[in-house]
mmCIF file as Biopython writes it, N, C-alpha, C and O atoms, coordinates in Angstrom:
data_model
#
loop_
_atom_site.group_PDB
_atom_site.id
_atom_site.type_symbol
_atom_site.label_atom_id
_atom_site.label_alt_id
_atom_site.label_comp_id
_atom_site.label_asym_id
_atom_site.label_entity_id
_atom_site.label_seq_id
_atom_site.pdbx_PDB_ins_code
_atom_site.Cartn_x
_atom_site.Cartn_y
_atom_site.Cartn_z
_atom_site.occupancy
_atom_site.B_iso_or_equiv
_atom_site.auth_seq_id
_atom_site.auth_asym_id
_atom_site.pdbx_PDB_model_num
ATOM 1   N N  . UNK A ? 1  ? -8.883  17.706 15.973  1.0 0.0 1  A 1 
ATOM 2   C CA . UNK A ? 1  ? -8.607  16.142 15.901  1.0 0.0 1  A 1 
ATOM 3   C C  . UNK A ? 1  ? -9.467  15.738 14.606  1.0 0.0 1  A 1 
ATOM 4   O O  . UNK A ? 1  ? -8.803  15.309 13.662  1.0 0.0 1  A 1 
ATOM 5   N N  . UNK A ? 2  ? -11.235 15.843 14.394  1.0 0.0 2  A 1 
ATOM 6   C CA . UNK A ? 2  ? -11.261 15.998 13.528  1.0 0.0 2  A 1 
ATOM 7   C C  . UNK A ? 2  ? -10.558 15.626 11.976  1.0 0.0 2  A 1 
ATOM 8   O O  . UNK A ? 2  ? -10.626 14.728 11.137  1.0 0.0 2  A 1 
ATOM 9   N N  . UNK A ? 3  ? -9.728  17.149 12.220  1.0 0.0 3  A 1 
ATOM 10  C CA . UNK A ? 3  ? -9.054  16.818 11.084  1.0 0.0 3  A 1 
ATOM 11  C C  . UNK A ? 3  ? -7.468  16.015 11.115  1.0 0.0 3  A 1 
ATOM 12  O O  . UNK A ? 3  ? -6.509  15.926 10.348  1.0 0.0 3  A 1 
ATOM 13  N N  . UNK A ? 4  ? -7.658  15.754 11.819  1.0 0.0 4  A 1 
ATOM 14  C CA . UNK A ? 4  ? -6.853  14.611 11.772  1.0 0.0 4  A 1 
ATOM 15  C C  . UNK A ? 4  ? -7.528  13.476 11.748  1.0 0.0 4  A 1 
ATOM 16  O O  . UNK A ? 4  ? -7.131  12.720 10.861  1.0 0.0 4  A 1 
ATOM 17  N N  . UNK A ? 5  ? -8.195  13.168 12.239  1.0 0.0 5  A 1 
ATOM 18  C CA . UNK A ? 5  ? -9.157  11.941 11.962  1.0 0.0 5  A 1 
ATOM 19  C C  . UNK A ? 5  ? -9.033  11.604 9.891   1.0 0.0 5  A 1 
ATOM 20  O O  . UNK A ? 5  ? -8.614  10.704 9.163   1.0 0.0 5  A 1 
ATOM 21  N N  . UNK A ? 6  ? -9.513  12.601 9.767   1.0 0.0 6  A 1 
ATOM 22  C CA . UNK A ? 6  ? -9.633  13.117 8.346   1.0 0.0 6  A 1 
ATOM 23  C C  . UNK A ? 6  ? -9.079  12.851 7.600   1.0 0.0 6  A 1 
ATOM 24  O O  . UNK A ? 6  ? -9.380  12.374 6.505   1.0 0.0 6  A 1 
ATOM 25  N N  . UNK A ? 7  ? -7.730  13.221 8.235   1.0 0.0 7  A 1 
ATOM 26  C CA . UNK A ? 7  ? -6.482  13.052 6.631   1.0 0.0 7  A 1 
ATOM 27  C C  . UNK A ? 7  ? -6.501  11.541 7.543   1.0 0.0 7  A 1 
ATOM 28  O O  . UNK A ? 7  ? -7.563  10.929 7.653   1.0 0.0 7  A 1 
ATOM 29  N N  . UNK A ? 8  ? -5.310  11.057 8.129   1.0 0.0 8  A 1 
ATOM 30  C CA . UNK A ? 8  ? -5.760  9.532  8.405   1.0 0.0 8  A 1 
ATOM 31  C C  . UNK A ? 8  ? -6.422  8.836  7.004   1.0 0.0 8  A 1 
ATOM 32  O O  . UNK A ? 8  ? -5.949  8.432  5.942   1.0 0.0 8  A 1 
ATOM 33  N N  . UNK A ? 9  ? -8.260  8.953  7.803   1.0 0.0 9  A 1 
ATOM 34  C CA . UNK A ? 9  ? -8.874  8.786  6.234   1.0 0.0 9  A 1 
ATOM 35  C C  . UNK A ? 9  ? -8.501  9.332  5.122   1.0 0.0 9  A 1 
ATOM 36  O O  . UNK A ? 9  ? -8.089  8.500  4.314   1.0 0.0 9  A 1 
ATOM 37  N N  . UNK A ? 10 ? -8.487  10.225 4.824   1.0 0.0 10 A 1 
ATOM 38  C CA . UNK A ? 10 ? -7.653  10.273 3.474   1.0 0.0 10 A 1 
ATOM 39  C C  . UNK A ? 10 ? -6.133  9.310  3.180   1.0 0.0 10 A 1 
ATOM 40  O O  . UNK A ? 10 ? -6.071  9.306  1.950   1.0 0.0 10 A 1 
ATOM 41  N N  . UNK A ? 11 ? -5.201  8.703  3.583   1.0 0.0 11 A 1 
ATOM 42  C CA . UNK A ? 11 ? -4.091  8.693  3.632   1.0 0.0 11 A 1 
ATOM 43  C C  . UNK A ? 11 ? -4.654  7.314  3.489   1.0 0.0 11 A 1 
ATOM 44  O O  . UNK A ? 11 ? -4.746  6.973  2.310   1.0 0.0 11 A 1 
ATOM 45  N N  . UNK A ? 12 ? -5.087  6.359  4.427   1.0 0.0 12 A 1 
ATOM 46  C CA . UNK A ? 12 ? -5.709  5.177  4.043   1.0 0.0 12 A 1 
ATOM 47  C C  . UNK A ? 12 ? -6.659  4.863  3.483   1.0 0.0 12 A 1 
ATOM 48  O O  . UNK A ? 12 ? -7.046  3.695  3.467   1.0 0.0 12 A 1 
ATOM 49  N N  . UNK A ? 13 ? -7.110  5.580  3.041   1.0 0.0 13 A 1 
ATOM 50  C CA . UNK A ? 13 ? -7.890  5.601  1.192   1.0 0.0 13 A 1 
ATOM 51  C C  . UNK A ? 13 ? -6.530  5.624  0.594   1.0 0.0 13 A 1 
ATOM 52  O O  . UNK A ? 13 ? -5.915  4.559  0.545   1.0 0.0 13 A 1 
ATOM 53  N N  . UNK A ? 14 ? -5.825  7.029  -0.003  1.0 0.0 14 A 1 
ATOM 54  C CA . UNK A ? 14 ? -4.613  6.289  -0.663  1.0 0.0 14 A 1 
ATOM 55  C C  . UNK A ? 14 ? -4.073  5.940  -0.628  1.0 0.0 14 A 1 
ATOM 56  O O  . UNK A ? 14 ? -3.302  6.320  -1.508  1.0 0.0 14 A 1 
ATOM 57  N N  . UNK A ? 15 ? -3.328  4.492  0.445   1.0 0.0 15 A 1 
ATOM 58  C CA . UNK A ? 15 ? -3.077  3.521  0.565   1.0 0.0 15 A 1 
ATOM 59  C C  . UNK A ? 15 ? -3.468  2.606  -0.417  1.0 0.0 15 A 1 
ATOM 60  O O  . UNK A ? 15 ? -2.764  1.951  -1.185  1.0 0.0 15 A 1 
ATOM 61  N N  . UNK A ? 16 ? -5.217  2.663  -0.235  1.0 0.0 16 A 1 
ATOM 62  C CA . UNK A ? 16 ? -5.844  1.633  -0.498  1.0 0.0 16 A 1 
ATOM 63  C C  . UNK A ? 16 ? -5.755  1.573  -2.153  1.0 0.0 16 A 1 
ATOM 64  O O  . UNK A ? 16 ? -5.350  0.737  -2.960  1.0 0.0 16 A 1 
ATOM 65  N N  . UNK A ? 17 ? -6.362  2.938  -2.239  1.0 0.0 17 A 1 
ATOM 66  C CA . UNK A ? 17 ? -6.028  3.203  -4.564  1.0 0.0 17 A 1 
ATOM 67  C C  . UNK A ? 17 ? -4.693  2.896  -4.457  1.0 0.0 17 A 1 
ATOM 68  O O  . UNK A ? 17 ? -4.807  1.836  -5.073  1.0 0.0 17 A 1 
ATOM 69  N N  . UNK A ? 18 ? -3.603  2.933  -4.209  1.0 0.0 18 A 1 
ATOM 70  C CA . UNK A ? 18 ? -2.399  2.317  -4.582  1.0 0.0 18 A 1 
ATOM 71  C C  . UNK A ? 18 ? -2.332  1.686  -4.974  1.0 0.0 18 A 1 
ATOM 72  O O  . UNK A ? 18 ? -1.981  1.681  -6.154  1.0 0.0 18 A 1 
ATOM 73  N N  . UNK A ? 19 ? -2.689  0.365  -4.125  1.0 0.0 19 A 1 
ATOM 74  C CA . UNK A ? 19 ? -2.559  -1.046 -4.100  1.0 0.0 19 A 1 
ATOM 75  C C  . UNK A ? 19 ? -3.684  -1.816 -5.042  1.0 0.0 19 A 1 
ATOM 76  O O  . UNK A ? 19 ? -3.673  -2.864 -5.689  1.0 0.0 19 A 1 
ATOM 77  N N  . UNK A ? 20 ? -4.483  -0.967 -4.842  1.0 0.0 20 A 1 
ATOM 78  C CA . UNK A ? 20 ? -5.688  -1.575 -6.080  1.0 0.0 20 A 1 
ATOM 79  C C  . UNK A ? 20 ? -5.367  -1.410 -7.279  1.0 0.0 20 A 1 
ATOM 80  O O  . UNK A ? 20 ? -5.669  -2.267 -8.110  1.0 0.0 20 A 1 
ATOM 81  N N  . UNK A ? 21 ? -4.498  0.039  -7.722  1.0 0.0 21 A 1 
ATOM 82  C CA . UNK A ? 21 ? -4.376  0.235  -9.099  1.0 0.0 21 A 1 
ATOM 83  C C  . UNK A ? 21 ? -2.246  -0.744 -9.284  1.0 0.0 21 A 1 
ATOM 84  O O  . UNK A ? 21 ? -1.639  -1.199 -10.254 1.0 0.0 21 A 1 
ATOM 85  N N  . UNK A ? 22 ? -1.962  -0.637 -8.078  1.0 0.0 22 A 1 
ATOM 86  C CA . UNK A ? 22 ? -1.106  -2.363 -8.652  1.0 0.0 22 A 1 
ATOM 87  C C  . UNK A ? 22 ? -1.259  -3.240 -8.713  1.0 0.0 22 A 1 
ATOM 88  O O  . UNK A ? 22 ? -0.590  -4.035 -9.374  1.0 0.0 22 A 1 
ATOM 89  N N  . UNK A ? 23 ? -2.374  -3.522 -7.935  1.0 0.0 23 A 1 
ATOM 90  C CA . UNK A ? 23 ? -2.796  -5.108 -7.986  1.0 0.0 23 A 1 
ATOM 91  C C  . UNK A ? 23 ? -3.348  -4.830 -10.131 1.0 0.0 23 A 1 
ATOM 92  O O  . UNK A ? 23 ? -3.123  -5.491 -11.145 1.0 0.0 23 A 1 
ATOM 93  N N  . UNK A ? 24 ? -3.838  -3.976 -9.949  1.0 0.0 24 A 1 
ATOM 94  C CA . UNK A ? 24 ? -4.321  -4.008 -11.188 1.0 0.0 24 A 1 
ATOM 95  C C  . UNK A ? 24 ? -3.425  -3.997 -12.425 1.0 0.0 24 A 1 
ATOM 96  O O  . UNK A ? 24 ? -3.568  -4.669 -13.446 1.0 0.0 24 A 1 
ATOM 97  N N  . UNK A ? 25 ? -2.433  -3.068 -12.127 1.0 0.0 25 A 1 
ATOM 98  C CA . UNK A ? 25 ? -1.331  -2.952 -13.218 1.0 0.0 25 A 1 
ATOM 99  C C  . UNK A ? 25 ? -1.243  -4.571 -13.136 1.0 0.0 25 A 1 
ATOM 100 O O  . UNK A ? 25 ? -1.991  -5.173 -13.906 1.0 0.0 25 A 1 
ATOM 101 N N  . UNK A ? 26 ? -0.434  -5.316 -12.312 1.0 0.0 26 A 1 
ATOM 102 C CA . UNK A ? 26 ? 0.145   -6.467 -12.562 1.0 0.0 26 A 1 
ATOM 103 C C  . UNK A ? 26 ? -0.531  -7.253 -13.169 1.0 0.0 26 A 1 
ATOM 104 O O  . UNK A ? 26 ? -0.081  -7.985 -14.051 1.0 0.0 26 A 1 
ATOM 105 N N  . UNK A ? 27 ? -2.028  -7.220 -12.697 1.0 0.0 27 A 1 
ATOM 106 C CA . UNK A ? 27 ? -3.054  -8.035 -14.051 1.0 0.0 27 A 1 
ATOM 107 C C  . UNK A ? 27 ? -2.843  -8.073 -15.152 1.0 0.0 27 A 1 
ATOM 108 O O  . UNK A ? 27 ? -2.594  -9.107 -15.772 1.0 0.0 27 A 1 
ATOM 109 N N  . UNK A ? 28 ? -2.924  -6.463 -15.822 1.0 0.0 28 A 1 
ATOM 110 C CA . UNK A ? 28 ? -3.254  -5.962 -16.886 1.0 0.0 28 A 1 
ATOM 111 C C  . UNK A ? 28 ? -1.659  -6.647 -17.695 1.0 0.0 28 A 1 
ATOM 112 O O  . UNK A ? 28 ? -1.380  -7.284 -18.711 1.0 0.0 28 A 1 
ATOM 113 N N  . UNK A ? 29 ? -1.086  -6.178 -16.777 1.0 0.0 29 A 1 
ATOM 114 C CA . UNK A ? 29 ? 0.911   -6.979 -17.261 1.0 0.0 29 A 1 
ATOM 115 C C  . UNK A ? 29 ? 0.558   -8.469 -17.689 1.0 0.0 29 A 1 
ATOM 116 O O  . UNK A ? 29 ? 1.453   -9.240 -18.036 1.0 0.0 29 A 1 
#
């Protein structure tokens, strides 16, 4: 269960990073 939670958090972090990169990319352009 702990591993599942960690994976879930990691997945959420990845999505956040992707969103941030996407936003930065738009601003950069």
